[in-house]
N, C-alpha and C positions, 0 to 999 in steps of 0.2 A: 214880418208877421202877415199872414195871409188875409184876414178879414179886412174889408174896405167899407167905405160909407155906402157904396152901391150894394155890397153883399148884406150889410146890416139892414138896409131898407127892405131887401127882398125877404130876408128871414123874419123881420118884424111883421111884414104882411102875412107870411106864412103862419106865424104864431097866432095872430089875431084870428085868421080863418079857422085854425085848428082848435080853437077854444070850443067850437060846437061839438067836437068829437068827445070831449071829456078829459078827465085827469088820468087816463089809463092808456098804455101803449096800444096801438091798433094798426093792423094792416088793412087798408081800404082799397080793394081792387078797383081799377078804372072801369071795368065792365059792369059795374053796379052790383056785383055779388055782395053778400053780407060781410061786414068787417069781421076780422079775426081780432077779438078783444081780450081773450084769455090766454095766459101762457100755456102752450101745449107741449113745450119741450122741457127736459129735465133741468133742475135748478143748477146754476153754476156757482162754484165756490172760488173765492179769490184769495190770494196770499201776496204779501208784499215781497218784492224782489230786492235782495241785497240788505245792507246793514243800515240804510238811512234813506230819508226822502230826498229826491233830487230835483223835483219840479222840471222834468225834462221830457217834453212831449214828443220829440223826434227820436225814433228808435231804429236800430239796424243790427242784424246779426251778420257776422263774417262766416266764412266757410268752416272755421274751427269752433263755432259756437260761442265766440266772444260777443257780448252784447254792448253796443255803444249807445249812449243816450246823451242828448244835448238840448240846450236852449240858450241860456246866457253863459254857459260854460259847457265843457265836454267831459263826459264820464265814460269809464270802461269797467265792465264786469267780466272778468276772464272765466271761461267755461269751467265749472266745478267750484268756483269761488263764491263767497257770500259778501265780499267787501268791494264796494265801489272805489275805483281809483280815479282821481281827478287828473285829466290829461291837460286841459287848457282852461284858463280863467279869462273871463271877459271876452268871449268869443260868440258871436251871434249865430245860432244854429236853428234854422227853420226846417231843414230836411237832411237826412243822412242816407248815404248809399255805400254799402261795403262790397267791393269787387274782388275780395280775396282776404287772406289773413293779414295783409299789411296795407293794401291800397284802399283808401277811403275818399269819398267825395262828400263835400259839405256845402249846402246851399244856405245862404244867409248874407245879405249885403254883398252879393257876388257869389261865385263858385270857387271853393278852395279844394286842394287836393293834397293828400298825405300818402307817402309811400313807406312810412315807418310806424304804421299802426296808430296814427293820431298824435304822435309826440310833436311833430313839426308840420307846418302847413305852408303851401304856396298858393297865392290867389291867381288862378289861371283865367278867370273871367270876372271883370269888375262891374259890368253893367247888369243890374238886376240880380236875379238868382234867388229863387224862393222854393222851388221844388226840383228834384233831380231824380230821373228814372232811367233804368237800363231797359229799353224796349226790345233790344236785340243784343246778342253778344258783341256785335260790331257797331252799336249805335246807342249812345247815351244822349238824352234830351233834358234840358233844364228849362223850367218855366221862369219867365222874367216879367211878372205883371206890372212892375213899376218902371219898366223900360219901354222904349218906343217900338221894339221889335216883336215882343211877345214870347220868344223862345230862343234858345241857342242849342247847337248840337255838336257832339264830339264823336270822332271815329277812332280815337287813340286812347280810350279809357280815361278821358277827362284831362289829358295833358294839354290839349289846345281846344278852342271853341270857335264856332263860326255863328254869327247872329243869323237868325231866321225870322223873316217877317211873316207872321200868320195874318190871313186876310182880316182886314179891319183892326189890326193891332196897334193903330196909331194912338188909341186911347188906353190909359193904363189899365182900365178895367177889362180889357180884352186879352191880357196876358194869360199864358197857359198855367193851369193849376194841377193837371194830371195827364198822364199818357198811358196808352196801352197799344199793343200791336197784335194783329192777327197772325197766326202761324204761317210759315212759308207754304204749307200745303193746304191752306184754307180753300174750299171749293169756289167761293165767290170773290173774296178779296185777299188773295195771298200777300202777306207782308204788309198790308195797309196799316198805317199808324193812325190812331185816333187821339185827339187832344180835347181835354175838357177845359173850358175857359169861363170867365166871368159872364160872358155873353152867350154861352152855349157850347156846342160841339162842332168840331171841324175835323178834317181828315187829310191824309197825305199818301200819295202812291210813289213818291220818289225819295224815301228816307227822310222826310221832314223838310226838304228843300223848298217845296211849295205846298200850299194848303187850299182846300175848298171848304165851303160852308155846308153843314148838314141841314136837315129840315128843322133841327132844334137850335135856333139862333135868333136872338132878338135882344137889343140893348135894353137895359133896365128891367128885364124880365127873368132871364135864366142865370144861374150860377152853377156850373157843373163841378161837383166836388171831388168825385173819384171815379175811376174806371177799372174794369177787369174783364178778361175774356173767360166766359164760363166753360165748363167741361164739354159742352156740345158745340163749342166754337163761336157762339154768339157773343157780342160785346154787350156789357151791362154798364150803365151809368147811374149814379145817384145825383140828383139835381134839385136845387132850390128853384121853384117856379113861382113867380109873383102871381100867376093866375090860378094856381092850384095849391091847396094847402098840404103841408107835410113835406117830407123828403121824397120826391118823386123818383121811382125806379123806371128807367128806360132801357129798352132792349133793341139791338140791331144785328142783322145778319151780315151787313156790309160796311157799317160805320157812317153811311151817308144818309140812310132812311131809318128813323128811330120810332118805336112805338112806346107809348106810355102805358105801363102795366098797372100802376097804382101808387099808393103813398104809404110810407112808414111814419107813423105819428109817435113822437115822444110825448109823455104827459106835459101839459102846459104849466108854466109857472114854477118849474123846478130848476132854478139856477141858470147859469150861462148855457145857451144851446150848444156851443161848440160845433164841430163839423163831423159828418159820418165818413167812415173809412171801410173799404172792403179788406178783409183778412186774406192776404194773397202772397205768393212768392215774389221775389224781387222783379221777375220779368212780367208780373201781373197776369199770368195765365194759370188757370186751374186745371189739374190733371183729371183723367177719367175717374168718375165715381166720387169726386170730391163735392162737398156741399159748398154753397156760396154763403159766406158769413159777412154781415156788416155790423160794426160797432158804431153806435151813434153817439153824439156829443154829450148826452146826458147819461151815458153809461149802460144803455140797453143793447143786448146782443140778439140780432135777428139772424134767421137761418132759412135758406131755401134749398130744398132737395130736388127741385125740378128746373135747375138752370135759371133761376131768378123769376120764374113765372108767378109763384105764390110764395108767401112768407109767413113764418111763425116766430115767436120770440121766447127766449129762455127766461125763467125766473132767475133772480140772482144777478142784479146789475153790478157794474164796477163800483167799488166803494168810493163815493164822493161825499164831501161834507154836507150836512143837511141844509146849511144856509147858502150853498152854491158858491162858496169861496174857491173850491177846486172844481175843475172841469176838464173835458177831453178836447183839446184843440186839434190834435192830430193823433187819433187814438190807437190805431191797430198796427201791430207787427206780428210776426209768427216765427217761432223757432221750428226746428225740424221734428220736435217731439209732438207736434199737433196741438199744443197749448196756445192760447191767445195771450199775448203780452200787450199791455196798454201803458202809455206814459201820461201821467196826470199833471196838468199845469195848475197854477194858482193865480187868481186875480190879485194883482199887486206885485207879483214877481218873486216873492220869497218861497222858501222850500217847505214851510210848515204843512204837514199833512199831505204833501204832493208826492206820493210814492209812484214808482213803476210797480204795477200789479200783473199777476198772471193767474190763469185758471189752474186749479189744482188737478184737473183731469183733462182728458183729450176732448177738444172741440171740433177740430178739423181733421177728419181721417185722411191721411196722405197715402193713397195706394201707391203712388210713384211721383217722383219729382217731375214736373212738367218743364218743357222747354228744350232747347237744343243741347244744353250742357250734359244731359244724362246720356251715357253711352252703355247702359246695362239695364236689364229688366229683371223683375222679380215675380214669382208666383208661389202660392202656398196651397197645398192639397193634402187632405181634405180641409175644408174651412167652412163652417165650424168643425172642430175636431173633438172627439171624446177621449182620445188617447194620444198616440203619436201623430206627427204630420211631417211632410216633406217640403223643404224649401228649394225651389228651382231658381237658379240664377243664370242668366245668359249674358256673357261678356262680349262686346264688340271687338276687343283686343286683349291681349295678355295684360294682367294687372295684379297688383296687390289688392286683396279683398279682405274686409273685416265684416263679420256678421255677428250681430248681437240682438238680444231680445230686451225690450223695455216694458215696464208695467204702465198702468194708466196714469201714473204720476210722473212718468218720464225717467224713472230710475232703471239703470241697467241691472237686470236680474240673471242674465246668462250670456256668456261669451261663447258663440257657436264655432267660429273659426276665425283665424287671422293669419294670412300668408298669401303667397304668390299663386295665381291660377292662370291657366292657359285660356286663350280665346275659345268661345263656345259655351255650351250648356253644362252646368254643374248642379248636382243634387245633394242636399245635405239633410239627413234624417234627424228629427228631434224625437227622442224616446218618450213614450207615454209615462206619465207620472212626474216628468221633469218640471211641469208647471201646474200650479193650482188653477181651479176654475176662474175664468175672468177674461178680460180683453187685453191683448198685448200688441206691441208694435215690433215688427221685425225690421231692423236697420241693416241694409247692405251698403257698405261704404267703399268707394274706390277713389283715387285722387281726383277723377274727373267729375264726381258727383255722388249723390246718394239716392237710393230707392227705398221706400218704406211701405210695408204691407201690414195690414191689420189681421190678426188671427184671434178667433174666439175659442176658448177652451171650455167645453161643457163639463158639468160634474160627472 
């Protein structure tokens, strides 16, 4: 379990300081600009996922759309099904990472690996193991906050691990809690990996073998909760800071020097605080045009359209019990349909009322999957369209391609094409009148990955 006595002390200080802001969510810029205290974004509606509550805050989707969820046991919801299947009983799950349709990594009292879709597991790393991130296709990092090293890394998809000593990680509170990596073509810090820790933020230029401290590092002050690389290439961190109230948002162009942008305030006195999480792909990089979205532990969804510089929040928080018995310890995951999925935990450990929820509509527009895995591109013209439109697909190599249109609820409403295509550019026309007015997602799928584009049909 991620929270520690140090973290609780920091959050407790933050909550006391935040009481001056009031009982309403607010974005408070660090530059002294007026706080944003009213919801300026459309309301979100939530629905339970599956046929039963699972009390499983760790979530992961595999490449075929199967959802895995875990905490004290491991569950599976196959794509298209509404029935949770229990794969493992009495298995500690603090984090999950799906590397394909069958290969899964599980962090919790060590790191375990499954190559049969979660049916059987082998413990590949016994020391620590609390979070696990795929920062690059050839690099997986696990945080070990209760071990003397701070992290471990794997270059063979989690089959074997090497302990990594992060600077100052001799104390358990210095263990890594989140990772992200700048892309290899980043103009300032190509490939640099950033680590979020209980004591702040650190960075590595050699694949996580050695680490340096950033300007945001101090014992008993910082607790870096999550990291993401924004569409413009800057890194964003959400941090508990004992000297500043609220969840602090920091931004950096190089991972070494960070600027505090402001604070996200949840209303005080509403249940267990939980921890905030960015809604992001597995590799923690957002693609061009995507919004930055954070789900906080009290169930509020925050959104930034300018790469994390300013924020607003949606009406319609995650359904949590009024008395605070359920909370979001590790809230956010995302499927390829652009909806936000959250896993709800329950104080006391039972399942009552602790469902996995998802938004009924699109929250994160995914213009294209980010990262090195994608080997194809997608464009839609005209967009918006009042009648027909054309889908342009460019393939780096010959491949089987499947193109489909989904509505705002993620339902497939039209299959456009499904078959082999040569390398190069292909165009597919969608006739006018085929779709009603509204917002749709065009999914272009090949074995190497998926590209998603949004198209608006006008009346």
